[in-house]
VEXDREN-2710 file (C-alpha; in Angstrom, 1 decimal):
% VEXDREN-2710
k/r/px/py/pz
1/MET/-46.9/-67.7/36.3
2/ASN/-50.2/-69.6/35.5
3/TRP/-53.8/-68.5/35.5
4/GLN/-54.1/-68.9/39.3
5/GLY/-51.0/-67.0/39.9
6/GLU/-48.9/-70.3/41.3
7/ARG/-46.9/-72.9/39.8
8/TRP/-46.9/-76.7/40.8
9/THR/-44.0/-78.3/42.6
10/ALA/-41.6/-80.9/40.9
11/GLU/-43.1/-83.2/43.5
12/GLN/-46.5/-83.0/42.2
13/VAL/-45.6/-83.1/38.6
14/LEU/-43.6/-86.1/39.1
15/ALA/-46.6/-87.9/41.3
16/LEU/-48.4/-87.8/37.4
17/ALA/-45.8/-90.2/35.9
18/PRO/-47.2/-93.6/35.0
19/ASP/-43.9/-95.1/36.2
20/ALA/-40.4/-94.4/37.4
21/ALA/-39.1/-94.6/33.8
22/SER/-41.2/-91.6/32.6
23/GLN/-40.2/-89.7/35.7
24/LYS/-36.5/-90.1/34.6
25/ALA/-37.1/-89.7/31.2
26/GLY/-39.2/-86.5/31.9
27/GLY/-36.5/-84.9/34.0
28/LYS/-33.9/-85.2/31.1
29/LEU/-36.5/-83.0/29.4
30/SER/-36.7/-80.4/32.1
31/SER/-34.1/-78.1/30.8
32/PRO/-34.9/-75.3/28.0
33/ALA/-32.6/-76.7/25.7
34/PRO/-35.0/-79.1/24.0
35/TRP/-37.9/-76.5/23.9
36/SER/-39.1/-73.9/21.6
37/GLY/-42.3/-72.1/21.1
38/THR/-43.4/-72.3/24.7
39/GLY/-46.3/-70.4/26.1
40/VAL/-48.9/-70.1/28.9
41/ARG/-52.0/-68.5/28.9
42/ASP/-55.7/-69.4/30.7
43/GLY/-54.7/-72.4/32.4
44/ALA/-52.8/-74.0/29.5
45/LEU/-49.2/-74.4/28.2
46/TRP/-47.5/-75.7/25.4
47/GLY/-44.5/-76.1/23.5
48/LEU/-42.3/-77.9/21.0
49/CYS/-39.8/-80.4/21.9
50/SER/-36.7/-81.6/19.5
51/GLY/-36.5/-85.3/19.3
52/SER/-34.9/-87.8/17.1
53/GLY/-37.0/-87.0/14.2
54/SER/-37.0/-84.0/11.6
55/LYS/-40.1/-82.2/13.3
56/PRO/-40.4/-81.6/17.1
57/TYR/-43.2/-83.0/19.0
58/GLN/-46.4/-80.6/19.7
59/THR/-47.0/-80.9/23.4
60/VAL/-49.9/-79.4/24.9
61/ILE/-51.6/-79.3/28.5
62/ASP/-54.7/-78.1/30.0
63/LEU/-53.8/-77.6/33.5
64/SER/-57.5/-77.6/34.8
65/GLY/-57.7/-81.6/34.0
66/PRO/-54.9/-81.9/34.0
67/ALA/-55.0/-83.2/30.6
68/TYR/-52.4/-83.7/28.0
69/ARG/-51.7/-84.0/24.0
70/CYS/-48.5/-84.8/22.7
71/SER/-47.8/-85.7/18.7
72/CYS/-45.1/-88.4/19.8
73/PRO/-46.1/-92.1/19.4
74/SER/-45.6/-93.2/23.2
75/ARG/-48.3/-95.0/24.5
76/LYS/-47.5/-93.9/28.1
77/PHE/-49.9/-91.1/29.8
78/PRO/-48.7/-88.6/30.4
79/CYS/-45.5/-89.0/27.9
80/LYS/-42.2/-88.0/29.0
81/HIS/-42.5/-84.6/26.7
82/ALA/-45.6/-83.4/28.6
83/LEU/-43.7/-84.5/31.9
84/GLY/-40.8/-82.5/30.6
85/LEU/-42.8/-79.3/29.9
86/LEU/-44.6/-79.3/33.4
87/LEU/-41.4/-79.6/35.0
88/LEU/-39.8/-76.7/33.2
89/TRP/-42.9/-74.7/34.0
90/ALA/-42.6/-75.9/37.8
91/THR/-39.0/-74.6/37.9
92/GLY/-40.1/-71.1/37.2
93/GLU/-38.8/-70.9/33.7
94/PRO/-40.0/-67.7/32.1
95/MET/-42.9/-68.6/29.6
96/PRO/-44.4/-66.1/27.4
97/ASP/-48.1/-65.0/27.9
98/ALA/-49.3/-65.5/24.3
99/GLU/-52.2/-66.7/22.1
100/ALA/-51.9/-70.6/21.7
101/PRO/-50.5/-71.9/18.3
102/PRO/-53.2/-73.4/16.2
103/TRP/-52.3/-76.8/16.8
104/ALA/-52.8/-76.3/20.6
105/ALA/-55.7/-74.2/20.3
106/GLU/-57.6/-76.7/18.2
107/TRP/-57.2/-79.1/20.9
108/LEU/-58.0/-76.9/23.9
109/THR/-61.0/-75.6/22.3
110/GLY/-62.2/-79.0/21.5
111/ARG/-62.0/-80.0/25.4
112/ARG/-63.4/-76.8/26.6
113/GLU/-66.5/-77.1/24.1
114/ARG/-66.8/-80.7/25.4
115/ALA/-66.6/-79.9/29.1
116/GLU/-69.5/-77.1/28.3
117/ARG/-71.6/-79.8/26.7
118/GLU/-71.1/-82.4/29.6
119/ALA/-71.8/-79.5/31.9
120/ALA/-74.9/-78.6/30.5
121/SER/-75.8/-82.3/30.1
122/TYR/-74.9/-82.7/33.9
123/ALA/-77.4/-79.9/35.0
124/GLY/-80.1/-81.2/32.6
125/ALA/-79.5/-84.6/34.1
126/GLN/-80.0/-83.5/37.7
127/GLY/-83.2/-81.3/36.4
128/ALA/-84.6/-84.4/34.9
129/GLY/-83.9/-86.4/37.9
130/ALA/-86.0/-83.9/39.8
131/GLY/-89.1/-84.0/37.8
132/GLU/-91.0/-86.0/35.8
133/GLY/-90.7/-85.4/32.0
134/ALA/-91.9/-86.8/28.7
135/ALA/-88.2/-87.8/27.9
136/GLY/-88.3/-89.8/31.5
137/ALA/-91.5/-91.4/30.6
138/GLY/-90.3/-92.4/26.9
139/ASP/-87.3/-94.2/28.9
140/ASP/-89.6/-96.3/31.0
141/GLY/-89.2/-99.4/28.8
142/ALA/-85.2/-99.2/28.8
143/ALA/-85.5/-98.7/32.3
144/ARG/-87.8/-101.9/32.9
145/ARG/-85.2/-103.9/30.8
146/ARG/-82.3/-102.5/33.1
147/ALA/-84.2/-104.0/35.9
148/ASP/-85.0/-107.2/34.7
149/ARG/-81.1/-107.9/33.9
150/VAL/-80.3/-106.6/37.4
151/GLU/-82.6/-109.3/38.9
152/GLN/-81.7/-111.8/36.8
153/ARG/-77.9/-111.0/37.6
154/GLU/-79.1/-111.1/41.5
155/ARG/-80.6/-114.4/41.4
156/ARG/-77.4/-115.8/39.9
157/ILE/-75.3/-114.3/42.7
158/ALA/-78.0/-115.7/45.3
159/ALA/-77.6/-119.1/43.9
160/GLY/-73.7/-118.8/43.9
161/ALA/-74.0/-117.5/47.4
162/THR/-75.8/-120.6/48.6
163/GLU/-73.4/-122.9/47.0
164/LEU/-70.5/-120.9/48.7
165/GLU/-72.3/-121.4/51.8
166/GLN/-72.4/-125.1/51.4
167/ARG/-68.6/-125.1/50.8
168/LEU/-67.7/-122.9/53.7
169/THR/-69.8/-125.4/55.9
170/ASP/-67.7/-128.2/54.6
171/LEU/-64.6/-126.5/55.1
172/VAL/-65.4/-125.6/58.9
173/ARG/-67.0/-129.2/59.4
174/ASP/-63.9/-131.0/58.2
175/GLY/-61.5/-128.7/60.4
176/LEU/-59.2/-125.8/59.3
177/ALA/-56.0/-127.5/60.4
178/GLY/-55.5/-129.5/57.4
179/ALA/-56.5/-126.5/55.0
180/ASP/-53.1/-125.9/54.0
181/ARG/-52.5/-129.6/52.7
182/SER/-55.4/-129.4/50.4
183/GLY/-53.6/-126.7/47.9
184/TYR/-54.9/-123.6/46.3
185/ALA/-56.8/-125.8/43.6
186/GLN/-60.0/-125.9/45.3
187/TRP/-60.0/-122.3/46.3
188/ASP/-59.3/-121.5/42.7
189/GLU/-62.1/-123.8/41.4
190/THR/-64.4/-122.1/44.1
191/ALA/-63.5/-118.9/43.0
192/ALA/-64.3/-119.9/39.3
193/ARG/-67.9/-120.7/40.2
194/MET/-68.4/-117.5/42.1
195/VAL/-67.2/-115.8/38.5
196/ASP/-69.4/-117.9/36.7
197/ALA/-72.3/-116.6/39.0
198/GLN/-71.4/-113.2/38.2
199/ALA/-70.2/-112.3/41.8
200/PRO/-66.6/-111.0/41.1
201/GLY/-66.5/-109.7/44.8
202/LEU/-67.1/-113.0/46.6
203/ALA/-64.8/-114.6/43.7
204/ALA/-62.0/-112.0/45.0
205/ARG/-62.7/-112.9/48.6
206/VAL/-62.4/-116.6/48.2
207/ARG/-58.8/-116.3/46.2
208/GLU/-57.7/-114.4/49.4
209/LEU/-58.9/-117.1/51.6
210/GLY/-56.4/-119.2/49.6
211/ALA/-53.4/-117.0/50.2
212/ILE/-54.1/-117.3/54.3
213/THR/-52.9/-120.9/54.5
214/THR/-49.2/-119.5/53.4
215/SER/-49.2/-116.5/55.4
216/GLY/-47.4/-117.7/58.6
217/ALA/-48.0/-118.5/62.0
218/GLY/-51.5/-118.2/63.3
219/TRP/-52.8/-118.6/60.0
220/PRO/-55.8/-120.8/61.1
221/SER/-57.5/-118.1/63.4
222/ARG/-57.2/-115.5/60.3
223/LEU/-58.7/-118.1/58.0
224/LEU/-61.8/-118.5/60.2
225/GLU/-61.9/-114.8/60.8
226/GLU/-62.4/-114.2/56.7
227/CYS/-64.7/-117.4/56.5
228/ALA/-66.9/-115.8/58.9
229/LEU/-67.1/-112.5/57.2
230/LEU/-67.7/-114.1/54.1
231/HIS/-70.4/-115.8/55.6
232/LEU/-71.7/-113.0/56.5
233/LEU/-71.7/-111.2/53.3
234/SER/-73.1/-114.3/51.3
235/GLU/-75.9/-114.6/54.0
236/GLY/-76.6/-110.8/53.9
237/PHE/-77.0/-111.1/50.3
238/GLN/-79.6/-113.6/50.3
239/ARG/-81.6/-111.5/52.8
240/VAL/-80.6/-108.2/51.0
241/ALA/-84.7/-107.3/50.8
242/ASP/-84.6/-107.4/54.6
243/LEU/-81.6/-105.2/55.1
244/PRO/-81.8/-101.2/55.6
245/ALA/-81.1/-99.6/52.3
246/PRO/-77.5/-98.1/52.7
247/LEU/-76.5/-101.8/54.2
248/ALA/-78.2/-103.5/51.4
249/ALA/-76.4/-101.3/48.9
250/THR/-73.3/-102.1/50.7
251/ALA/-73.9/-106.0/50.6
252/ARG/-74.7/-105.2/46.8
253/THR/-71.4/-103.5/46.1
254/ARG/-69.3/-106.0/48.1
255/VAL/-70.4/-109.0/45.7
256/GLY/-69.6/-107.4/42.7
257/LEU/-72.7/-105.4/42.0
258/THR/-72.1/-101.9/40.4
259/THR/-73.6/-98.5/40.1
260/ASP/-73.8/-96.9/36.4
261/THR/-71.6/-93.9/36.9
262/ALA/-73.7/-91.6/34.3
263/GLU/-76.8/-92.8/36.2
264/LEU/-75.1/-92.1/39.6
265/LEU/-74.3/-88.4/38.4
266/ALA/-77.5/-87.8/37.1
267/THR/-79.7/-88.6/40.1
268/ALA/-77.6/-88.3/43.3
269/GLU/-77.2/-85.2/45.4
270/PRO/-73.8/-83.5/44.5
271/VAL/-71.5/-82.7/47.0
272/ARG/-69.6/-79.3/46.0
273/ASP/-66.4/-78.7/48.1
274/ASP/-62.8/-77.6/47.6
275/TRP/-61.3/-81.3/47.6
276/LEU/-57.7/-81.8/48.6
277/VAL/-55.9/-84.5/46.8
278/LEU/-54.7/-86.3/50.0
279/GLY/-53.1/-89.6/48.1
280/ARG/-52.7/-91.4/45.1
281/GLN/-52.0/-95.4/44.6
282/ASP/-51.9/-97.4/41.4
283/SER/-52.3/-101.2/41.4
284/ASP/-51.7/-103.6/38.7
285/ASP/-52.8/-107.2/38.8
286/GLY/-51.2/-107.7/35.1
287/LYS/-54.5/-107.3/33.2
288/LEU/-55.9/-104.0/34.6
289/THR/-54.4/-101.4/36.2
290/THR/-56.3/-99.5/39.1
291/ARG/-55.8/-95.9/40.1
292/ARG/-57.1/-95.0/43.5
293/VAL/-57.0/-91.2/44.6
294/TRP/-58.3/-90.0/48.0
295/LEU/-59.8/-86.6/48.5
296/ARG/-61.0/-84.4/51.4
297/GLY/-63.4/-81.7/51.4
298/GLU/-62.0/-78.6/53.1
299/ARG/-65.6/-77.4/54.1
300/THR/-67.5/-80.9/54.8
301/GLY/-64.2/-82.5/56.3
302/ARG/-65.6/-85.8/54.2
303/MET/-63.4/-88.5/52.9
304/ALA/-63.9/-89.6/49.4
305/LEU/-62.4/-92.0/47.0
306/LEU/-62.2/-91.7/43.3
307/LEU/-61.4/-95.1/41.1
308/SER/-60.1/-95.1/37.4
309/PHE/-59.0/-97.9/35.5
310/GLY/-56.2/-98.4/32.6
311/ALA/-55.3/-101.3/30.3
312/ALA/-52.1/-103.2/31.6
313/GLY/-49.1/-101.1/30.9
314/ARG/-51.1/-97.7/30.3
315/ALA/-51.8/-95.3/33.1
316/PRO/-55.4/-94.4/34.1
317/GLU/-56.6/-91.2/32.7
318/LEU/-57.4/-89.5/36.0
319/ALA/-54.4/-87.9/37.1
320/LEU/-54.8/-85.5/40.0
321/PRO/-51.6/-84.8/41.7
322/VAL/-51.3/-85.0/45.5
323/GLY/-51.8/-81.4/47.0
324/LEU/-54.3/-80.2/44.5
325/VAL/-57.1/-78.4/45.5
326/LEU/-60.4/-79.1/43.4
327/ASP/-63.5/-77.0/43.4
328/ALA/-65.7/-79.9/42.1
329/ASP/-69.0/-81.8/42.6
330/LEU/-68.6/-85.2/43.9
331/ALA/-71.7/-87.8/43.7
332/TYR/-71.2/-90.7/46.5
333/TYR/-72.0/-94.2/45.6
334/PRO/-74.7/-95.9/47.9
335/ALA/-73.5/-97.5/50.9
336/ALA/-73.9/-97.6/54.6
337/ARG/-70.6/-95.4/54.9
338/PRO/-70.1/-93.8/51.7
339/LEU/-66.6/-93.1/50.4
340/ARG/-66.4/-93.9/46.8
341/ALA/-67.4/-91.3/44.7
342/ALA/-67.8/-90.0/41.1
343/LEU/-66.3/-86.8/39.9
344/GLY/-68.8/-84.6/38.3
345/ARG/-68.6/-81.0/37.3
346/ARG/-65.4/-79.3/38.1
347/TYR/-65.5/-75.5/38.7
348/GLY/-61.6/-75.1/38.6
349/THR/-59.0/-75.3/41.3
350/ALA/-59.9/-73.5/44.2
351/ASN/-59.0/-70.2/45.5
352/GLY/-55.5/-69.8/44.0
353/GLY/-53.2/-68.2/46.6
354/GLY/-56.0/-68.4/49.3
355/THR/-56.3/-70.2/52.9
356/PRO/-58.0/-73.6/53.1
357/ALA/-61.3/-73.5/55.0
358/PRO/-61.3/-75.1/58.3
359/THR/-62.6/-78.7/58.4
360/GLY/-65.6/-79.2/60.5
361/ALA/-65.7/-82.8/60.7
362/PRO/-66.8/-84.0/64.1
363/ALA/-64.5/-86.4/66.1
364/PRO/-65.8/-90.2/65.3
365/GLU/-66.8/-92.2/68.5
366/PRO/-64.1/-94.2/70.1
367/ALA/-64.4/-98.0/69.1
368/ALA/-61.1/-99.7/69.3
369/ALA/-58.2/-100.8/71.4
370/VAL/-54.6/-98.9/70.9
371/ALA/-51.3/-100.6/71.4
372/PRO/-48.9/-98.7/73.6
373/ALA/-46.1/-96.6/71.6
374/ARG/-42.7/-98.0/71.5
375/SER/-41.4/-93.8/71.2
376/ALA/-43.7/-91.0/71.0
377/GLY/-41.1/-88.6/70.2
378/ALA/-42.6/-86.4/72.8
379/ASP/-39.5/-83.9/73.4
380/ALA/-39.6/-83.0/69.5
381/ALA/-41.2/-79.7/68.9
382/SER/-43.8/-79.5/65.8
383/VAL/-42.4/-77.8/62.8
384/PRO/-44.5/-74.5/62.5
385/HIS/-46.3/-74.3/59.0
386/THR/-46.7/-71.0/56.9
387/ASP/-50.0/-70.0/55.5
388/ALA/-51.2/-71.9/52.8
389/THR/-50.4/-71.5/49.4
390/ARG/-52.0/-73.1/46.4
391/ALA/-49.7/-74.5/43.5
392/ALA/-51.9/-74.5/40.8
393/GLY/-54.6/-75.4/43.5
394/ALA/-52.2/-77.3/45.3
395/ALA/-52.1/-76.7/49.4
396/ALA/-48.6/-76.5/50.6
397/GLN/-49.6/-76.5/54.2
398/ALA/-50.0/-79.7/55.9
399/PRO/-53.7/-80.5/56.2
400/PRO/-55.3/-80.9/59.8
401/GLY/-55.1/-84.4/61.1
402/VAL/-56.1/-86.4/64.4
403/ASP/-54.3/-88.3/67.0
404/VAL/-53.8/-92.1/67.0
405/ALA/-56.7/-92.9/69.2
406/THR/-59.1/-90.8/66.9
407/ALA/-57.8/-92.2/64.0
408/LEU/-58.5/-96.0/65.2
409/ALA/-62.1/-94.7/66.6
410/ALA/-62.6/-93.4/62.8
411/TYR/-61.7/-96.5/61.3
412/GLY/-64.0/-98.6/64.3
413/THR/-67.0/-96.3/63.2
414/ALA/-66.9/-96.9/59.7
415/LEU/-66.5/-100.7/60.5
416/ARG/-69.4/-100.7/62.5
417/ASP/-71.3/-99.7/59.4
418/ASP/-69.4/-102.0/56.8
419/PRO/-68.2/-105.1/58.5
420/TRP/-66.3/-105.9/54.9
421/LEU/-64.2/-102.7/55.1
422/ASP/-60.6/-103.4/55.0
423/ALA/-59.2/-99.8/55.8
424/TRP/-60.5/-96.4/56.6
425/PRO/-58.4/-93.1/55.0
426/VAL/-57.1/-90.8/57.9
427/VAL/-54.7/-87.9/58.4
428/LEU/-52.2/-88.4/61.3
429/SER/-51.0/-85.5/62.8
430/ARG/-47.8/-85.2/65.0
431/VAL/-46.7/-88.8/64.6
432/VAL/-43.1/-90.1/64.5
433/PRO/-42.3/-93.1/62.5
434/VAL/-40.3/-95.6/64.7
435/PRO/-38.5/-98.5/62.7
436/ASP/-38.8/-102.3/63.5
437/ALA/-37.4/-104.0/66.6
438/ALA/-34.0/-105.2/64.8
439/THR/-33.1/-101.8/63.6
440/LEU/-33.9/-100.1/66.8
441/GLU/-31.6/-103.1/68.7
442/ALA/-28.7/-101.9/66.4
443/LEU/-29.4/-98.2/67.1
444/ALA/-29.3/-98.9/70.7
445/GLY/-26.2/-100.8/70.6
446/ALA/-24.5/-98.3/68.5
447/GLY/-25.7/-95.1/70.5
448/SER/-26.8/-91.8/69.1
449/PRO/-25.4/-91.3/65.6
450/ARG/-23.8/-87.9/66.8
451/GLY/-21.7/-89.3/69.2
452/GLY/-24.4/-89.1/72.1
453/GLN/-25.3/-85.4/71.6
454/GLN/-28.9/-86.1/71.6
455/GLY/-29.0/-87.3/75.4
456/GLY/-32.1/-88.6/75.5
457/GLY/-33.7/-88.6/72.2
458/ALA/-33.0/-91.2/69.5
459/GLY/-30.7/-93.5/71.5
460/ALA/-33.2/-93.6/74.5
461/ALA/-36.2/-93.8/72.1
462/ALA/-34.7/-96.7/70.1
463/GLY/-33.8/-98.6/73.6
464/SER/-37.2/-98.5/74.9
465/ALA/-38.9/-99.4/71.5
466/ALA/-36.7/-102.3/71.6
467/ARG/-37.9/-103.5/74.8
468/ALA/-41.3/-103.2/73.7
469/GLY/-41.0/-106.5/72.0
470/ASP/-43.0/-105.3/68.6
471/ASP/-40.9/-106.5/65.4
472/GLY/-43.0/-104.0/63.2
473/TRP/-43.0/-100.5/62.5
474/GLN/-44.7/-98.2/64.3
475/LEU/-46.2/-94.5/63.7
476/ALA/-46.2/-93.3/67.2
477/ASP/-48.2/-90.5/68.8
478/ALA/-45.7/-87.5/69.6
479/GLY/-47.5/-86.3/72.4
480/GLY/-49.0/-89.3/73.9
481/GLU/-48.2/-93.3/74.5
482/LEU/-50.1/-94.7/71.7
483/ALA/-48.8/-96.1/68.4
484/LEU/-50.1/-97.4/65.0
485/PRO/-48.4/-100.5/63.9
486/VAL/-47.5/-100.2/60.1
487/ASP/-49.2/-102.7/57.9
488/PRO/-46.6/-105.5/57.2
489/ARG/-47.8/-105.5/53.5
490/CYS/-46.9/-101.7/53.2
491/THR/-45.2/-101.3/50.1
492/SER/-44.8/-97.3/51.0
493/ASN/-40.8/-96.2/51.5
494/LEU/-40.7/-96.2/55.4
495/TRP/-37.0/-95.0/55.3
496/GLN/-38.1/-92.2/53.0
497/LEU/-40.5/-91.2/55.8
498/THR/-38.1/-91.5/58.5
499/ALA/-35.8/-89.1/56.6
500/ILE/-38.6/-86.6/56.0
501/SER/-39.5/-86.8/59.9
502/GLY/-35.7/-86.6/61.2
503/GLY/-36.9/-87.6/64.4
504/ALA/-39.6/-84.7/64.6
505/PRO/-43.6/-85.3/64.4
506/LEU/-45.0/-84.8/61.0
507/THR/-48.1/-85.2/59.2
508/VAL/-49.0/-88.6/57.3
509/PHE/-52.0/-89.7/55.3
510/GLY/-52.5/-93.2/54.8
511/GLU/-55.0/-96.2/55.6
512/CYS/-56.0/-97.2/58.7
513/GLY/-57.4/-101.0/59.0
514/HIS/-57.3/-104.2/61.0
515/ARG/-53.9/-105.1/59.6
516/GLY/-52.1/-101.8/60.5
517/PHE/-51.6/-98.5/59.2
518/VAL/-50.5/-98.0/55.3
519/PRO/-48.9/-94.4/55.1
520/LEU/-49.2/-92.9/51.6
521/THR/-48.1/-89.4/51.9
522/ALA/-46.2/-87.1/54.2
523/TRP/-45.9/-83.5/54.5
524/ASN/-42.6/-81.7/54.4
525/GLY/-43.8/-78.5/53.2
526/ALA/-45.1/-79.5/50.4
527/PRO/-46.8/-83.3/50.2
528/VAL/-44.4/-86.1/49.5
529/ALA/-45.5/-89.2/48.1
530/LEU/-44.4/-92.3/49.6
531/THR/-45.2/-94.9/47.2
532/SER/-42.6/-95.1/44.5
533/GLY/-44.2/-96.7/41.7
534/THR/-47.1/-99.3/40.8
535/HIS/-47.9/-102.0/43.6
536/ARG/-48.6/-105.4/42.0
537/THR/-51.2/-107.2/43.3
538/GLY/-51.6/-110.2/41.1
539/PRO/-49.4/-113.4/41.4
END
């Protein structure tokens, strides 16, 4: 067993893979045959994997990261050898508790020494931030230069926002009905002007406007809504000095101004908790791979979003498997509704084999209307869960969740603080996935797949859902009459979610927004990631 007495599951290991091909290749190396010299001690495991060359590949893994090193030439991270070794370990293959060989010990020692230095620097930076020292006085000149650069950039962005306001005024004056005939060129040119003004956030929103005109029926109303939000952002930034500090920070972030992570970790008040990894998603725009990792504190109940980036074709380095519980400090970026955070000092994975602490987050205020459910599956009993266990800090028990009404209220409360917010992370409990209307009509016509043995169950639910007239998928409350529509842009495997449910209520994590809900993780004893690979966001 590992240093915390538990092993990861195969699902958690495969969630670390940069792509489906790596998952398949790693699976082929998950048997003992290609491995020799394996061992495990103090949160690390290693082994030699025979390959096509005369020398085996040296693979070592630090489970506390996790972090990996392999002597193979692969540019993928983690490589198939690291995945294979983790899968071998996850299946319960006995590995000797032994001293690490020199090639592994050297890398592990270097990592731990760097971690100790970073921890000392982190503590020192916090101490320096609390007081005034000679070193801080010596940095006054550098701080003034940074402030001057920020001020110059803010002036450029303000000029760009003024130009954008004029273009939006012209668009509305000329009428939106003909916006689809002017093509994408005008939007692309306006976005380029925003890039010149060093306002990438404004540029991204302008590009989204160009895509709305081809989004189907009702696009003029959606275009007007997005133009109004863009107008609000540009006007807000031009008056940023008059805004409350949290809202001003949100406006700066939305136009594209960033906060230095090192400075944030040195100055922000850290929030230490046992952070459960709820979900993970990679997106690729052709130039950059962005990894989003959602966490929730088990004591504070706070949500957090970690972002990491990698060059095209290379996975970002932040590799936290879904279900991991990490005892660490987070520093939240300033915002009216803080969500994005930076990972600070790590104290290890939390309470190996323990029971998660109760979540004490207060219920948010109601703020949104709810659609009637097509099928709530009210007769299905919830599957009981055993006491939580931690697989290398992983929580096997489903986290506590909320119903549909509370999820919408949480999004509404967050939207009140940040009007440009697309979605808010929530955990739904006791919900049943309901397929789209066409599938439900087919099910209603065919009857129960078990020859009607389910009586008023799946067949009756399908019939009532078909009569509801909503063409999209939904997640319906098992004990009520409310449901969340699934975002039509969702790339998650909804049939996989349906198979996990089997018609019974389950716990689902995802993002709740104005377009609907995007499910990312479901719990079937262990967490199951619903995203099958990288989602492309580019053209």
